[in-house]
N, C-alpha and C positions, 0 to 999 in steps of 0.2 A: 478573605485571604487570597492573595495573588496566585499562589500555587494552584488552588482549586479553579481559578479562572482559566489558567492554562490547561488544566486537565479537561475541563468541559469544552474549551475551545478546540481541543484535539478530537472532538466528536466521538466520545468513547463507545456509544451504541453502534456506530458504524464499523467498529473494529470486530464486532461479533461475526458478521458474515465472512470476513477475511479469515478470522480464526477458524471458522467452520470449514472453509475450503482447505486450510492448512492441515487441520486435524484429520479430516477425511482422507486427504492425500497421504498423510503420515500413516494412518491406519492401513491403507492399501499397500503402501511401500513396505511397511513392517511385516504385513501378512505375506507379501510376495518374497521378501528377502530373509525373513526369519529373525530380523534384528529386533532389539528391545528399544523401548522408548528411553532416551538418554537426556541428560541435562542440556546437551548441545541442541537438541530439538526445541527445548524451551527458549534457549538463547536466540535461535533463528526466528521463532515466533515473536519474541519480544522485539527483535530487530525489524521485522516486517511491520509490526505495530508502530514502532517509533517512526519508521519511514512514512507510514500513512498519516501519523500525527503531523509530521512536517509538511506533508502535502495539504492537510487541512489548514494549517497556519498560513501557508503560502496562498492558498485559494482565498482565504478571508482578506488578506492584504489587497489582492488584486480585484476582489469583488466588493470592495468597500461601498462604492456608489450604488450598485444594484442591491446589495444587502440592506443598505439604508432605506431605499425605496420600498423594498419588499418586507422590511422589518424582520429580517432573518438574524438569528443569533444575537448580534449587537455587542459583542465584546469590544470591538474597535469603535463602533458608533456611540456607545455609552461611556467611552474612555475608561473601561475596565482594564484594557490592555492597550498600550500604544502601538502604532504600526512598527516602530523600530524594535519594540519588545517582541512583537509577533515574528518579525524577520529573524531576530536573535534566537527565538524559540525554534524556528525552522532549522537553523544551523545546529543548535544544541541537540536536537533530536535526530538530525540527519547524519551528522558526522560520526558519532560513535558506532552505529550499525555498519557504516562503510569500513571503519577501522577494524571492527570485529570480523567482518566478512573477509577483508584482506588478510587478516591473520589466519582465518580458517581455511579459505581456498580461493583460488583465482576464479573458479566458476561461480561461487557465491558472490564474490565482489562484482563480477560482471552482471549478475541478476540484480543485486542491490543498486548498482549504478543506474540500471534501467529504471528502477522505481523513482529515483531522484530526477533523472532526465525527464521522464513522463510527467512527474508532478510539475516540473518547471514549464514544460510545453503545454500542459493542460490549462494553466492559469495565466501565464504571462503574455503580454503583447510582444510581438505581433502574431504569435502562433495561436494562442487562446483556443486550443482544441475543443474546449468545453462549449464554445459557441458554434461549433460545426457538428451537425448531427452524426455523420458517419465517423469522423475523427474523434468526437466525444465518446461514442460507444467503444471505439477501439482503445482510446486512452484509459478507459475503465476496465474493459475486458482483458486487455493485454497484461497489466500488472496483477490484477486480482484473480483472473481466470487462468493465466498461463504462468506468470512468474512465481506466484505463490506455490503452486504444485511443483514447479521445477526446483524450488528451493529445497524440497524434500527429495525429489527423484529426478535429478538432472539427466539421468541416463534413459528415462522412459520417453518414448515418442509414439506417434501414431503408427509407426512401422513395427513396433514390437509389443504393443498393447492394443487391444481392440479400438476401433475408430471412435466410438462414443461410449466406451465403458467407463466406469468410475475410476479406473486406474490410468486414465490418460488426461493430460491437461487440456486437450481439445474439448473434452466434456465440460470442464469448468469454464473455459473460455465462452462456450455457447450458453451456458447457464447464466453467467454474469452478463453477457451481452443481451440475453433475452430479458433479464430483469431490468 
C-alpha cells in the first residue's frame, strides 16, 4: 500500500524525540503560565511532525546514491516510491503547516519557515550541511532543540529563564547537539 510506504519513509520513530522536546517544553510553559493544554497545541505538534516528515523526504531524494551504497531505507532504491513522488510528498507535508502557522501567528510562521529552510540547506547541494560536522550538528540542534521549544514558548529566552534549566530552549539545543 503506497500510503504506508510514505508513512514509513517519513521515519516515524524519529518523530518521538521531537515530540518529547515539544511536550516537555509545553509542560514547562503551561506550569509557568497556568494555561491548559489546548487543541492548538496538538496542531502545532502535528505541524512540526509534518515539517520533519518533509525533511526526511527531501533528505532521501538527495541521499539516493549514498543510501544505495549503505543499504539504508530503500524506498527510492527499490522503486517503492519514485523521486518525483518523494518531492511531491515533501511539498504536500510542508505547505499545510506553513499555511496553518501563517493563519495562527507571524511568530509561528517565522519558526516553521526556518524548519523548511534548514531542511533544504541540510540536504541539497551546494550547501549539504549534513556533510559538514559543525554545520550538521547546528542544522539538527537548531530546529529540534531551539525551534521546537520556541513553538511553545516564543517569549522565553536565556535572559528570563535559567541558563540551562528545562524551561529554556538552550537546554534542548545542547541536549540535541550532544546526541
